ROSE-101621 format. One record per residue (C-alpha): residue in three letters; x, z, y; residue number from 1. Coordinates in steps of 0.1 Angstrom, whole numbers, always signed. Example, Ala and Ser with C-alpha at 12.3 -4.5 7.8 and 13.67 -1.06 7.14 Angstrom:
<sites>
{'Ala',{+123,+78,-45},1}
{'Ser',{+137,+71,-11},2}
</sites>
This chain:
<sites>
{'Unk',{+1053,+1417,+273},1}
{'Unk',{+1065,+1420,+309},2}
{'Unk',{+1088,+1393,+323},3}
{'Unk',{+1107,+1404,+353},4}
{'Unk',{+1136,+1388,+371},5}
{'Unk',{+1150,+1353,+377},6}
{'Unk',{+1132,+1330,+353},7}
{'Unk',{+1147,+1299,+367},8}
{'Unk',{+1155,+1285,+333},9}
{'Unk',{+1119,+1286,+322},10}
{'Unk',{+1095,+1258,+330},11}
{'Unk',{+1064,+1266,+350},12}
{'Unk',{+1039,+1252,+324},13}
{'Unk',{+1056,+1274,+298},14}
{'Unk',{+1052,+1305,+320},15}
{'Unk',{+1016,+1298,+326},16}
{'Unk',{+1009,+1292,+289},17}
{'Unk',{+1027,+1324,+279},18}
{'Unk',{+1006,+1345,+303},19}
{'Unk',{+974,+1329,+290},20}
{'Unk',{+983,+1332,+253},21}
{'Unk',{+994,+1368,+258},22}
{'Unk',{+962,+1376,+277},23}
{'Unk',{+983,+1391,+305},24}
{'Unk',{+971,+1406,+338},25}
{'Unk',{+999,+1395,+360},26}
{'Unk',{+1012,+1380,+392},27}
{'Unk',{+1036,+1351,+389},28}
{'Unk',{+1056,+1344,+421},29}
{'Unk',{+1073,+1310,+424},30}
{'Unk',{+1099,+1301,+450},31}
{'Unk',{+1106,+1264,+454},32}
{'Unk',{+1139,+1248,+462},33}
{'Unk',{+1128,+1245,+498},34}
{'Unk',{+1119,+1282,+499},35}
{'Unk',{+1081,+1278,+498},36}
{'Unk',{+1064,+1306,+479},37}
{'Unk',{+1036,+1301,+454},38}
{'Unk',{+1016,+1328,+436},39}
{'Unk',{+995,+1326,+405},40}
{'Unk',{+973,+1356,+395},41}
{'Unk',{+962,+1362,+359},42}
{'Unk',{+935,+1385,+347},43}
{'Unk',{+933,+1390,+309},44}
{'Unk',{+950,+1356,+304},45}
{'Unk',{+928,+1337,+328},46}
{'Unk',{+941,+1322,+361},47}
{'Unk',{+919,+1338,+387},48}
{'Unk',{+936,+1327,+419},49}
{'Unk',{+966,+1306,+431},50}
{'Unk',{+982,+1300,+464},51}
{'Unk',{+1009,+1275,+475},52}
{'Unk',{+1011,+1269,+512},53}
{'Unk',{+989,+1254,+525},54}
{'Unk',{+969,+1251,+492},55}
{'Unk',{+946,+1275,+474},56}
{'Unk',{+930,+1274,+440},57}
{'Unk',{+933,+1243,+417},58}
{'Unk',{+951,+1223,+443},59}
{'Unk',{+978,+1250,+445},60}
{'Unk',{+983,+1249,+408},61}
{'Unk',{+985,+1211,+406},62}
{'Unk',{+1009,+1210,+435},63}
{'Unk',{+1032,+1237,+419},64}
{'Unk',{+1032,+1217,+387},65}
{'Unk',{+1043,+1185,+404},66}
</sites>
């Protein structure tokens, strides 16, 4: 199931969970209110990489979820 467009009404934990449960291979791009860009990459439902300036990996995920 592809989700494309403005998903502002959905919470980030729900989007992460959906991609994991659906076993998606996807790129999820997040733009914060202060215009910082974060990206989470999924491969077959597993998070394989995340970036959120200046963080990479787990720290990026946790910072995005705050």
